[in-house]
ZADREN-473527 format. One record per atom (N, C-alpha, C): residue in one letter; z, x, y. Coordinates in steps of 0.02 Angstrom, whole numbers, padded with zeros to 5 digits, always signed. Layout:
BEGIN
aZXY;...
END
This chain:
BEGIN
m-00328-00227-00759;m-00282-00238-00752;m-00243-00300-00809;t-00184-00296-00826;t-00171-00379-00872;t-00116-00370-00833;s-00084-00432-00853;s-00040-00478-00820;s+00038-00421-00873;s+00029-00400-00919;s+00094-00356-00928;s+00119-00290-00889;v+00155-00248-00890;v+00150-00214-00841;v+00155-00144-00872;p+00119-00115-00847;p+00098-00040-00893;p+00175+00002-00914;a+00150+00071-00948;a+00205+00114-00921;a+00196+00114-00877;s+00242+00156-00836;s+00252+00207-00779;s+00301+00264-00761;g+00331+00279-00739;g+00367+00323-00711;g+00408+00290-00662;l+00393+00221-00647;l+00447+00175-00588;l+00520+00175-00603;d+00544+00195-00589;d+00614+00189-00606;d+00606+00105-00639;p+00686+00107-00701;p+00696+00027-00707;p+00709+00019-00671;a+00737+00018-00640;a+00782-00033-00597;a+00760-00058-00543;i+00702-00036-00501;i+00662-00045-00470;i+00602-00112-00484;a+00572-00065-00527;a+00521-00136-00595;a+00559-00179-00598;a+00600-00177-00630;a+00662-00267-00647;a+00653-00305-00595;r+00662-00283-00528;r+00662-00323-00465;r+00579-00353-00459;l+00531-00311-00444;l+00475-00335-00426;l+00456-00395-00474;k+00404-00434-00395;k+00381-00491-00420;k+00318-00497-00413;r+00251-00460-00464;r+00198-00449-00473;r+00138-00537-00474;s+00105-00521-00468;s+00050-00554-00476;s+00037-00570-00533;a-00003-00591-00562;a-00033-00629-00608;a-00053-00554-00637;d-00113-00505-00588;d-00146-00461-00621;d-00091-00389-00629;g-00022-00400-00622;g+00028-00383-00610;g+00026-00322-00508;l-00006-00340-00483;l+00010-00284-00432;l+00065-00332-00373;l+00052-00294-00322;l+00101-00299-00261;l+00069-00307-00190;p+00029-00328-00149;p+00020-00302-00076;p+00059-00250-00056;a+00033-00181-00046;a+00068-00131+00038;a+00047-00155+00069;i+00080-00138+00138;i+00062-00161+00189;i+00103-00085+00220;a+00033-00047+00237;a+00059+00035+00277;a+00040+00003+00364;q+00116+00043+00374;q+00132+00004+00466;q+00126+00094+00456;q+00107+00103+00528;q+00129+00199+00565;q+00197+00184+00593;y+00222+00247+00558;y+00301+00226+00567;y+00360+00224+00630;d+00306+00257+00685;d+00324+00300+00769;d+00314+00202+00792;t+00270+00195+00785;t+00213+00126+00833;t+00262+00077+00809;g+00243+00062+00735;g+00264-00015+00724;g+00185-00039+00702;e+00127+00005+00722;e+00082-00041+00728;e+00041-00035+00637;v+00035-00112+00636;v+00008-00111+00563;v-00059-00085+00549;l-00081-00039+00471;l-00130-00002+00494;l-00175-00033+00447;m-00142-00073+00366;m-00207-00074+00333;m-00141-00139+00276;l-00190-00148+00218;l-00163-00178+00177;l-00193-00177+00083;g-00131-00126+00056;g-00170-00102-00001;g-00162-00164-00083;w-00149-00105-00155;w-00144-00151-00155;w-00087-00090-00239;v-00018-00120-00254;v-00008-00054-00294;v+00021-00097-00364;d+00021-00064-00413;d+00074-00085-00471;d+00102-00035-00481;d+00161-00063-00555;d+00204-00001-00528;d+00207+00063-00552;e+00128+00092-00563;e+00124+00161-00591;e+00113+00188-00493;a+00062+00139-00443;a+00034+00210-00402;a+00087+00199-00361;l+00171+00150-00362;l+00212+00158-00312;l+00238+00198-00356;h+00281+00214-00415;h+00294+00270-00419;h+00259+00322-00414;r+00227+00352-00384;r+00135+00380-00370;r+00184+00410-00280;t+00183+00351-00261;t+00176+00336-00175;t+00256+00340-00160;l+00327+00351-00208;l+00369+00362-00204;l+00401+00434-00207;t+00348+00470-00286;t+00358+00515-00291;t+00330+00564-00241;t+00255+00593-00235;t+00232+00595-00207;t+00216+00628-00130;g+00237+00567-00089;g+00233+00571-00008;g+00161+00575+00021;r+00145+00527-00029;r+00078+00526+00000;r+00037+00460-00020;c+00030+00398-00003;c+00007+00348-00008;c-00055+00298-00073;t-00051+00296-00126;t-00082+00313-00202;t-00098+00219-00199;y-00144+00191-00206;y-00166+00114-00209;y-00188+00123-00272;w-00199+00025-00309;w-00264+00026-00345;w-00300-00004-00317;s-00356+00044-00341;s-00421-00019-00303;s-00439-00090-00354;r-00462-00154-00336;r-00459-00197-00387;r-00538-00197-00385;s-00589-00157-00336;s-00640-00169-00360;s-00666-00115-00394;r-00635-00048-00377;r-00657+00001-00441;r-00616+00013-00479;q-00541-00027-00493;q-00503-00036-00560;q-00480+00033-00580;e-00432+00061-00499;e-00417+00131-00531;e-00415+00165-00470;y-00336+00198-00497;y-00306+00211-00433;y-00320+00274-00375;w-00310+00255-00332;w-00337+00315-00264;w-00289+00343-00207;v-00302+00379-00190;v-00242+00408-00142;v-00265+00415-00039;k-00227+00398-00055;k-00254+00386+00036;k-00283+00422+00069;g-00364+00455+00061;g-00362+00529+00135;g-00362+00591+00072;d-00368+00584+00013;d-00406+00645-00026;d-00450+00635-00020;t-00537+00588+00001;t-00602+00590+00013;t-00593+00600+00093;s-00592+00567+00117;s-00588+00545+00200;s-00550+00603+00234;g-00509+00621+00208;g-00457+00655+00242;g-00408+00638+00278;h-00400+00581+00306;h-00371+00529+00332;h-00304+00490+00298;v-00259+00541+00278;v-00200+00556+00224;v-00170+00496+00290;q-00109+00476+00238;q-00051+00427+00243;q-00008+00477+00200;h+00046+00507+00272;h+00128+00545+00227;h+00166+00463+00224;v+00209+00433+00178;v+00268+00411+00174;v+00314+00464+00229;k+00339+00408+00250;k+00422+00412+00266;k+00470+00372+00254;s+00447+00301+00226;s+00498+00259+00176;s+00477+00204+00139;v+00476+00192+00092;v+00463+00126+00061;v+00501+00064+00062;a+00521+00009+00078;a+00537-00024+00064;a+00511-00113+00032;l+00527-00145-00033;l+00537-00198-00020;l+00574-00246+00024;d+00526-00307+00029;d+00566-00384+00074;d+00598-00410+00029;c+00606-00461+00062;c+00688-00493+00032;c+00662-00557-00039;d+00586-00551-00061;d+00556-00576-00108;d+00559-00523-00161;a+00554-00448-00152;a+00534-00408-00193;a+00458-00391-00225;d+00419-00462-00167;d+00340-00451-00218;d+00315-00448-00155;t+00304-00388-00110;t+00294-00364-00038;t+00295-00292-00023;v+00277-00226-00021;v+00312-00183+00000;v+00284-00158+00066;l+00311-00133+00084;l+00304-00093+00196;l+00321-00022+00123;v+00267-00015+00172;v+00254+00092+00161;v+00252+00068+00225;k+00293+00143+00271;k+00303+00146+00341;k+00283+00229+00324;v+00249+00272+00369;v+00171+00316+00362;v+00163+00335+00413;d+00147+00420+00422;d+00135+00468+00471;d+00023+00440+00458;q+00026+00415+00460;q-00052+00387+00471;q-00122+00455+00518;v-00155+00521+00466;v-00184+00580+00507;v-00284+00506+00497;g-00303+00521+00585;g-00355+00481+00583;g-00356+00414+00556;a-00398+00388+00542;a-00425+00344+00537;a-00400+00269+00469;a-00380+00214+00489;a-00341+00221+00421;a-00392+00157+00367;c-00414+00151+00412;c-00490+00086+00402;c-00540+00125+00345;h-00561+00109+00302;h-00611+00117+00281;h-00711+00122+00314;t-00686+00077+00398;t-00741+00069+00436;t-00729+00119+00491;g-00688+00170+00474;g-00682+00224+00525;g-00636+00203+00587;a-00617+00143+00586;a-00553+00123+00634;a-00492+00140+00633;r-00454+00147+00653;r-00387+00165+00665;r-00349+00104+00620;t-00335+00053+00615;t-00306+00003+00600;t-00377-00039+00583;c-00355-00130+00517;c-00410-00139+00492;c-00396-00169+00532;f-00336-00192+00563;f-00368-00277+00614;f-00346-00289+00684;d-00384-00219+00699;d-00408-00245+00790;d-00491-00247+00803;a-00512-00287+00738;a-00603-00287+00770;a-00616-00356+00738;d-00565-00391+00739;d-00607-00463+00715;d-00538-00521+00722;v-00511-00494+00799;v-00453-00534+00824;v-00476-00610+00827;l-00436-00652+00804;l-00466-00753+00803;l-00459-00766+00869;p-00460-00804+00864;p-00427-00849+00937;p-00377-00896+00936;l-00347-00885+00972;l-00290-00969+00962;l-00301-01015+00996;g-00272-01067+00968;g-00313-01148+00997;g-00244-01178+01036;e-00263-01217+01070;e-00212-01255+01090;e-00178-01307+01100;
END
């Protein structure tokens, strides 16, 4: 990825609002739509966001593999998109999903339940 925005099918009005990182990405938080459970954090560029909005399945950009991936294509743990929202700064996306199976690559339901940090006093 480069800092220039690659051509995509994303609505230009939406694309113009986005505040991307230097590598052209936005964090995308996946949340279970009916319980509010935070499931995972992935990364999207304009094309991944376009695919998420138009297919009803979450598409992310893999920073390590430098390729798109659709959640559940290999694991079967699909994320069915219920809604997508930008935060107030337009630099983060919240994707409310109906998660089938585990969201985490470790097999856990969520990426945020295994390493809870202690709070100080």
